[in-house]
N, C-alpha and C positions, 0 to 999 in steps of 0.2 A: 451718584456720579452724572457727568454728563455725557449724552450718548447719541447715536442717530442721526449724525449731521446731515442733513438733505438740503441740497440746492436746488432752487427752482426757478423758472424763467423771470420771475418777477423781481431778482436780484437781491434774495433773502436766502439766509442758510438757516433751516428750522431745526431745532433739536430739543431734546427732553432733558429734564433735570430729576434725577433720581431720588431714592427714599434716604431719610435720616442726614441731610445735607443743608446746611445754611449757607447760603453762597451770595456774594455781591460782586457785580462785574461792572465794569466801567469802558465805554466806548472813547474813541479818541475825540468825538465831539463833545465830551463830557456827559453824554447819557448814561444813565446808571439805572440796573434792575437789581433787586433783591428777592431772593428766592428760599422758601424753606419747605424742603422736600417737595415731591410733584412739580407741577409746574411744566410748561413749555415755553421756549422763547427763540426769539430769531435775532439775526446780526447780518450786517453787511460782510461781504467776503473780505473786503479791507479793513475791517475793523471799526470803520467810521461812526458807526450806529448801531445800538442793540435795545430790544424791548421785549417786555413781556407778551406772551401771545393768547396763553390760556392759564388759568388759575387752578390750584387743587390736583386731583389725582393722587394717588400714593407714591408708586414707584414705577411711571412710565417708563418703558424701554422698547424703541423700536418704532419707525416712523414709515408709513407707506401713504402713496397717493393714488387717486382713482384718475379716469379719463377727465373727469370734470375739475381736476386739481383740488378736490378735497382732500384733507389731510386725515389722518388716522394713526391713533397711537395704542400699543399694547400696554397693559399694565400688570403689574402683580397688586393682589390686594385690593383692587376694585374690578370692575367688569373687564373683560378681556379686550373687547374692542371698542374705540371711543373716535367717533369722528367729530374732529376740532371745531369748534364755533369760536371764532375770534372775541376775545374777552370773556369768555364763559369760565363760570366757575364749577368744577367737577368735585363730587365727593371724595372725602378722605378721611384721615384718622382725626376726628375730633374737633375738625376745622368747620367755622360755621360758613354759609353761604353767604351772598353779597346782598340778599333781599329778594332776589328774583328766584330763589329756590334753584336747587342743583341741576346743571345741564343734563340733557337725558344722554343715554348710552345707547350703543348698538346691539350689544346682546344682552339677555337676560338670563342666560345660562354661564356657567363658570367653568366649562370643561374638566371638572372634578379636579381643580387645582387651584392654587393662590400664585403661581409662578407662571404667567403668560408672558413671552416676550419676543420680540423681533417678529414683524408680521409683513406681509408683502400683499398686495392686489394683483390678482392675475389677469392681465389683459394681453394675451398673445394667442397663436395659433400652433403651437408646437403640441400641446397637451390636446385632447379631445375637448370639442365645443362645449361641453356641459362644464368644463373649468372655468370658462370665461366668467368673469364676475364673481368668483369666488375669493376668498380670502385665507391665506394661511399661516399659522403662528405657531411658534415654539413653546411647548411645554413641557420645562426642565425637571420638573417634578416627577410627571408619570412617562418622561423618557418617549416623547412622541412628538408628532407633528398635526395640529387640529386642523380641522377645516371647517368654513362656514361660506354657504350661498347667500350673497347678498341680493335681498328682495327691497324694491325701492317702495314706500309708502308715500307717494309724492316726493317731495325730497330728502325724506327719512330713510336712511338704510337700515333693514331690518336683518341681522343674521340668523339664518335657519341652519341649525347645527347638523352638519355630515357626519357619516363614520369617519374614524382617525384616518388621515391621508397616510400616516406612516407611523408604526409602532416600532419598538426596539426591546429585545430582552435584557440588553445590556443596560444594567443600573447608571453606567457613568456617562451614558449618551444625554448630552445638555444641549438642545438646540436652541442657541441664544438669540440667533438674527437668521432671517431670511430674505433673500433679495431675488427678483426675475432678472434673468441675464437677458442681454441682448439676442442671445441665441434660443430663447424661448424655455430654457431649462431653469430649475430654481436651484439657486446657491444655497446651503446651508452652513452658518457657522456653528460648529461643535465644540463647545466649551470644553467637554469630555474631562471629566472630573468625578472624584467620589464626593467632595463637598461642594455643594452648589455656589457657596459664597456667603452665607448670612454673616452678620456681623459677631454673632454668639461664639461662632468658630475663630480661634486665634488664624490671624492671617500667616503665621509661620507654623500653623500646625503640620508635621509632616505627612499627613494623608492629604494634602493639597498637592495636586498634579501640576507641575510647572511647564511641561514641555510636550503632551500630547495631544494637544488641541488641534482640530484639522478642520477643512472644508468639504463637505460634501456636494457633489452635483448629481441632481435628479432630472432625468429625460424620459420621454414618452418614445418608446420605440416600436409601438403598435401591439396587438394583442398577442402577437407570436414573438414578440421580444426581438425581433430580427429586422427591425426598421433601422435608417440610417440615423447615424449620430448629428444631432443638428448643428449647426454652425451660424455664427452671426452675418448679417448680411454687410458687414463691411470689416475692413481689416484695421485701419487707423483712420478715424474720422479727422483728426489734428492735420492731416497731411492731404485729405481729401478733397477735389475739387469742390466749390460751392454748389455748382450744378448737379454734382453727383449726391452732394449729402442734401439737397433741397427735395427730391422725392420720398426720402426716409421721413419726412416729417407726417406724411399718411401711413407710415407703416403700421401693420396690425399689432405690433408689439409696442407696449407703451413705454419700456425703459428704451428702445431706438428711438422713439419719437421724443422723448424728453433729451436723451444724448445728443439728437442731431439738432434739436431747437436751440440747447444751452452752446453748441459748437458754433452756429452760425452767430448767435448773438454774440458769443465771447469775440469773434473776428470783428465785429462792428461794421460789416460789408454787406448788410441787407439790399443796399441799392444796388450792387453788383448783380444780384439774382434778377433785377428787371430787365436785364439785357438777354437773358436765358429763353424768353419768349414763353408763351403761356404754359404752365404745367397741364400735363394730363390727369393731373389729380385735382385741377382747379374747382372742380363741382363737389369734389370729396369734403363733409364738414369736418372731419378728422383733420386732414390737410388744411383747409382753410384756418381751422381755430390755431393750429401751430404756426402756420405761416404768418398769422398776425402778430404772434410773439415775437417773430424774426422781425417782422418789419417794424414794430413798435418798440422793441426791447432796447435798442440803442438810443431812443427818446426817454426811457424810464428814468425819471430824476433827474433830467435835464431841463426841464422849463419848457420843452418843445410841444406844438401843438399835436394832438391826436387825431388823425386822420386816416381812413381806410376806404377803399375803393367799393362802392356800393355799400349797402345796410343788409347785414345779415338776417335770414329768414328761419333758421334752423336754431334751435335751442342751445346745441353745443358751440356754436360760432357765438351766438349771443353772450352765453357766459362767460366764454373765455375773452371774448372782447371787454365785457365789465371789468373782468379781473386785471386786464390790461390798464385800464384807465384808474382802478386802485392801487394798482402797482405804480404809477406813475404819479402818486401823491395829487391826483386831478380831482377836483369836483365837477368834472365835465362828462358829457356822453355825447354821441352822434344821434341827432333827431331830426329827419326829414333833411339829410344832408348838411346840417349845421351842428356845430357844437353849442350844446345847451347844458345849464347847470343841470345836475340830476336832480336837485330839488324842484325843477319845474318838470321832471319826466313822470310819468304815469309807470305805477309798478306793473311788473309783466305778470300775466296769470300764469306763464308756466312756470311750476314750482323750482325747477333748478335754476332758472334764470332769475326768478325772484330772490331766491337764496343768495345768488351772487348781488344782486341789488343791495339785499339786507346787510350783506357782508360790508359793502361800500358806506352804506348807512351808519353802521358801527363805528367804522374806521373815520367818517367824515359826516358825522351828523349834521342833520340840516332841518330844523324845525317846519320849515314849510311842508315837511312829508308826515308832520305828525296826524293829521286827519286819514291819511292813507295809512299808516302803519296801524291806527286803530280800526279802519275797515279791515285789514289783512287779521288781524287778530282776532276779531268778532267772526270772520267768515272762515277760518282755517279749519280745515278737517281735523278731528280730531287725533286720528293715527298720524298726522304729519307733525310729531312732536317737535323735531328739528327745526321746522319752519317757524312755530309758534314762538319757541323759545329765543330763535334769532330775532324774530318780529319785537318781542317783548324787550330783548336787549338793544335792539337799535331803537326803539321808542323813549327808553329809559336815558340812552345817550341824546337823543334828540332834546328831550324834554331838559336835560342838565346844561346842554348848550346856551351860548347867549340867545337871548328872544324865545327860549322854549318857554317859559310859563306866560310869555304873551300870547303864544300862540295857542298854548291851553285855554287862556281865557276865551278865546273865540270860539271853543267847542261848546256844543249843546249840553246841558246839564246831563243827558242820558248817556254821555261818554265819561262820566266821572269814574266810573268803576274801573275802566282800562286804565285811566291815568292814576288811580288810587293804587293799583295794582302793581305798577313800578315805581311809583314815588317812595314807596317803603325802601328802594334802592338807590335814590338818588343823592341821600345824605346830605341835604341841606335845610336851611332855615325856611326858605320858600315852600320846600317838600313838606317840610313839618307844618308849615302853616295851611297848606292843603288838606293833608291829612286830618289836621285839627278840626278844620273845617268841615270834613265829613264826619268825624265823630259827633261834633254838636248838633250836626245835621239829624243824627240817630242811625247813622249806618255802623253800629256796633261790629268793627272788626277787631279783634285783639292783637294781629299784627301791626294796626296803625301806632299803638301805644308806645311801644320801646323806641322808634325812630322818633318820636314826637319829642321824646324825654331825651335822647341821645344826640339828635342833631338841632333841635330848635333852641330857642330861647329860653331863659327863665320865666319870663312872662307867659310864653307859648305853654310851659308845662304846667304853669300856675292854672290857667284858664282851663287845661286838660283835667287838671286834678278836681276843678270845681264841678264840671260837668259830670265826671265820673262818680265822685260822692254824693251827689245832689239829684241827678237825673237818671243816671243809667241804670239798668235792670241789676239787681243785687249780685248775681253769680258773675255778670259779666264787670261790674264795678270793681270788685275786689281784685279780680284777675287782672284788668287793665290797669289798676292803681300799681299792682306789684310791678309790672311790665314798666310802666312808667319811671318808676322809682328806680329800677334796674338800669334804665337810659340814662336819667340824669347821673345817678352815680358814675357810671361807664364815662360820662362827659367831665366828670368833675364838678359839676353845676350844683347851684344853691337850691335847697328844696323850701317851698314856704314855711314859714313859722307855725302857721295854722294846718300844715298838713296832718300831724298827729290827732287834732281834734277832728278834722274833717274825715280821717280814714277810720276813726274808731269804729263807728257804726259798719261801715262796709265789711271790716274785719269780723266784727260781730255776727253780722248776717251771714258771710261765709262759713263761719265756724259752725252756725247753727244747722248749715243746710246740708244736702245730702250728695251733692256735686264733689267728687273727691278733688279736681283740678281746684275748684274754689276754695276748699279747705286747704290744700298745700299752698295757694297763693296767700290767704288769710294768715297761716301760720308763719311763712317767710316776710311778709310785710310786717306784721306785728313786732317781729322779732327786730328787723330793720329800724323800724321807729320806736322800739322800747316802750309798746303799750301796755302797761302793768295791768290794765283793767281786763286783758285776756288773758291773763295767767291761768286762771281756774278751768276755762273753757280749753286751752292747749292742754293743760296738764290732763284733762279728761279725755283727749284724744290720745295721748301718749299712753296712758294706763288702760285704755281700752283694749280687752283682747279681740274684740270684734272688728277693730279697725285695721286696714290692710297697713303691712310693714313699712312702706315708704312713709305713710302718714305719722305713724308712730315714731319713726326714726325724725323725722322732720319737727316732729312737736318736742322730742326730748331734747335735741340740739338747741331749740329756741327757750326753752324754761330758763336756762342760765342766764341768756341775755336780757330776759324780762325781769328776774327778780333772783339773782344768784343766790342769796341767802334762803329764800324760801324754796329755790329749786332743790337745792342738795338732799334734804331728807326724802322728796317725793322721787328723786332718781335713785337714790341709795336702795329705797325700798323696790323701785322697778328693778334694778339690777339684780336683786336677790329673789325676785319673784318667779317661782318655777313656772315654766311656759313661754318666758318672754323670749320673743325671737333672738338669735344671736345678733342679727345685723343691728337690732336696736339695743341689745347690750353694749355693743361696739361704741354706738353714738353716744350713749350715756357715759362711758368710762371716758371717753374721749372730753365730754362736756365737763364732767367733773374733775378731770386731770388739770384744768385751768385756775382752779381756787384752792386755797389752802384748806377750806374745811371741805370741799371735794376730794382734794387727794386724801385727806384722813379717813373719808367716806371709803375709798377704794382701798385703803391699807387694811382698813377693818374686814374687808369682803375678800381680801387674797388670799388668807388662810383655808377659807371652807370652799373658794370657787373651784369647780372642774378644771381641769387643764385646759380645756379651751378657752374658758372665759379668763382663767389666770394670765394666759399669753395676752389677751386683749387688753387686760388691766396693766400689765406690766409695760405693752408698748405704748399705752397710754400716759403712763408715769414718766416713761423714759424721754419723753417729748420737751421737758423742761428740767432745768438745773435743780430745783427743790423736788421734783418728782423723780429724778433720777438718783439724788443721795438718798432719798426716803426709801426707795426700791432697794437700793444696795443694803441699806440698814436693815430691812425686813428680811431679806436674805440670809444676812450675817447673823440674826438672832433666831433663824428658823421658821420663821413665817411667811417664807415663799420658797420657792424651790429653786437651786441655784441654776436647774436646767434653764430655767426662763431666759437666764443671760446668755445661753447660747444660742437663742433664736435671734437671727439675724435681723429681724425687724426690731428687735428690742437693742440688742449689741450695737448696731449701727447708729442709733441715736444715741446711745451712751458715749460712745467713742466721740460723737461729733461735739460734744459739750466740753467747752472751756479747753480747747485743744487736746483732747484725749485724756484728761487728768485722771479717768476712771479706769485707764487700760490696767495697770497694775493690781488694783482692788478687783476687778473683773477675773483676773488671773488666779488671784488668791482664792476666791470664792467657788471657782470651778474647778480647781485642782483635785485632780484624781478621778473627774468623770470622764467618759469617754466622749471622745471628740464629737460634734454637732456632725460633722461629715461622716463619721462610722455610723452615728445612730441612724441618720437619714440612708445611708447606704444600706444597713440592716433593714429598715422598713422598705425599701425598694425591692430588696431581695425576698423579702417575706411576703410582700403583697403579689410579687411577680409569680411566687410559687403558687399562692392560692388563685391567682388569674388563671393560670395554666390548666386548674383543674376544674374552673367554673362553667357551670352549664348557662351562657348567657341569657338575659332578658333583655331585648334592645329597647322596649318600651320604657323599662325602669330606666335605663341608662338615657334614655331622651329625655324623660322628665327631669331626670338628674341634671342634664345640660341645663334645659330649660331654667330650673332654680337656682342652679349655682353659678353657670357660666354666661348665660346669655346677655347678661347685663354688661358685659364688656367684648364678648366676641361673636362675631358672626359665623354662621354656618348654613349653608343652602339657603342663603337669602333671611334667615331668620337670626334675631340677636341684633344688639348694638355693635357699631364699629369704633370702640374705643381701643382696644387692643388688637393683636393680630388676627387677622381671619382665617378660619381653619377648614375652609373647603381642602379635600385632599390630604387632611391632616393623619389619616390612617397610613397613609404610604411610610410615616416615620417609623413604624413598628410598636408592637408593645412594650419592649423594654425603654425605649426613648420617650413615649408617652407617660409611662410610670416615672421617669426622671423628671419631665417637662412639669407635670401637676405636683408631684410632692417635693420636688426640690426645684422651685421657679427662680431663684437666686442663682442657680449654678451656671447658667448660660442665659446673660441678659442681653437682649438686644441693644445696641447703645441707644436705639430711639424709643426703646420702652422702659429706660430706666426713671425711677422715681424723682421727683424733685421735692427736697424738703424746703419748707419756710419757716424761718424762726420770726415770729411776731413780736412787736414792740410790748405786747402784755405777757410775753413770758412762755407763750403756748408754740407748740410745733405742730405743722400741719404737713403732711407726707401724701403725695399722689401723682398722677400722671398730667403733666402740665399739657393741656388742651390747646390753649391760646390766650391772647391778652386782647381785652376788648377796651381800650381806652385806659384808663386807670382802676382797671379791674383785672384780677388774674383768675382764670379759670381751670381747675384741675378736676380729675376724675380719681374718687377714693376707689378704695379696695373691692366696693361693692357696684362700683360703675356709675355712681351719682357725681351729678357736677356739686364741685364747692367753690364757691366765689369769694375771693379775698381781695379787699382793697390794696392797691400798690402802697398806699401810703402808710399801711398798717404793717408792712414786711420790711424786718430788721435785716434779715440775710436770707438770701437765696442760693441753696446748694444742689448738685446734681447727685444722687445717692447712687451707689452700686448696685442698688437692689431693684428688684421689679414691683410694681404697685400690686401684683396678683399675690392674694393671700398666701403665706408659706404653711398654713396649718389646715389643707386639705384632708390630711389624714385623721384630724378629730374634728374638722368642720361637716364632714360628709359620712355616715355611717358606712362603716366598710363593706357590707354587701352591696349597698347601693353605689359606692365608689367603684367596686369592681365590674359593676354592670356600666357603668359611666364609661370607663376604659374600653369595654366591649364595644361600644356606641360609637366612639370615637375612632376605635379601629377599623370600624365598618364604613367609614368617610375616605373610601378610596376612590381613584380613578377607576372608571369603569374598564374590565377587560378587554 
């Protein structure tokens, strides 16, 4: 959902866009934006224009502003506090960054939860002075309000975790938003509900409360609790005289200052204030900063000149004045009493002022500032992460604009690294030409390769291929070629006819080496180019017990692409070999299921396979019409258990074939069996009874998480962010955890439903759709690994009601280890 609409004096309303929503919006001027979960955006109050402000994040909810007018959001499933950098990309579920890397956050801790929302910056004098510069945010999972003290490292805010500001023993307390009031109190919107509001719980569930939300007011009344209740310094700003509102521009309460500024701008009568005489607050930087907004506000967007009386010397006033120039869509600033283009101005050494200059250059890039930006990046203190990211973003935009590459050509060769660092994010043939030049000069950086393929021309890609295959070091060559080919395929470009010949030696060298990344790239590249000469070497990787499981899985998947007929007996033997990792067996089954002789091998293995492997074989067979018919026939003649048909990962695929024609036959074959739901309920009850008598070993549970869960889920900063983050998951309790793990298809969040792709070759691929890269679809499979499918190979795409999470944890993880895993997850609670 969209939320937290915040009007600022720059004439924009800022808002956040929540999780699991695909939205498109249009302004009356024809401007359009599209957002897929996450994101922040802004629009003019009259609806005339709207635009994206930042990208990424998972579920931002809540907007706050600090005295410098920096914006912050709270977020579920990513870091609790983020300071927004215009145009930045933040980490999200499965989404890539824009080439610059993900923008930095304010917090490194998670406050023991994945549901932080509604935040405010405290800048007032009603609370004790130690609370000034603190941020408060609601924690709806742990039923408390968290607090962080902001420390500045240059222009970078760093949150230092404080003791919880408020805790509640009422599990229905859900602080969803917090605001600083004009009286200095905190106002807390309490959703007050048994159910927080996740999609997996029906919106019509009777447990949802509809009428008991409330707003709390938190005031400070001294250590003895007998102090006066605070009041606002005004009754009604809309009726107050301008000369009475004016002093409020310097009030110690940020909310009061903002309200007064907005009110005077709304009236458009800033000129009338000139008749009130000099303000007693004229020397106050806070007052002056806000007064400049009032004086210049009526001119914003009107094409009028920006002038102020005198040039500011303090950083706060400087920073705000620069923001007024940006807000006015003006590429001008005051220098020595004259209006000069910002491109002619020297960047300020004061970090907060420099940040506002960088913000202007992100919005209005000027190639004349490229040398200065390179200098800023080179000299930036490492702890000022936000400044460096903003400078790199501004440099990227300046390079991208008209005249950018001409300005780059004037730089000394010693600055090439700084340009290459941002060129990977420019996305043009000029950038690709620059990166190609760096490659050929011997600067072997793997990050250069994919952009050359994806955004360059076919000729540029061909030149890169020749360099990589003939002159680059072997381990680098095969990885670079694999990335380059991936980029060309995403673009839909044409690979040179001689590529297989050129790449053959690189693949052979990679497979013969010991670098796992090079071996992985060699396997994938050989499969993409169908290099049959590598079959034996890749087969050796697939069958080698001492090779890592990811390499063996990749090798097993590639063999069918290289030589299907030769691959079937090798893979069939691997499937039946004791000790073959289950993840490898799954990949083998999926690979064999795409061929007639492969399906025959699977059917032959089915009668003697253990339950866990039988389920994987059945799921693989169910993914195509001939495989589905063969599976049902095997069940009918007693070669496979009918219980396999009750597995949702199998039955959903069977029912999706030919309009559900197998429905009646599935019913006949499973007649008389306990329902799948009943079996799972019995399993959950049995495991629950055993868990309650367990003496937990958390180390075993932690290792089980790392082995079975971390490929998709992040916990305490460890693991991948493919599925939901699990900080604070222990608050769900053991019964809910058992349900979530043993029956992942019971309550599937709409954002985490699997996508099923029916391919033109008859195969079916199922996984969580992460993103689309040009003409390539990228999914995460049940093990968290990325699977790339060419869009042209997809015949049909459907959203499954299933979760990509494996539904066989009862057999995939030995029972004792499983119980310790539940104990470990249960310990992941918010601190008491």
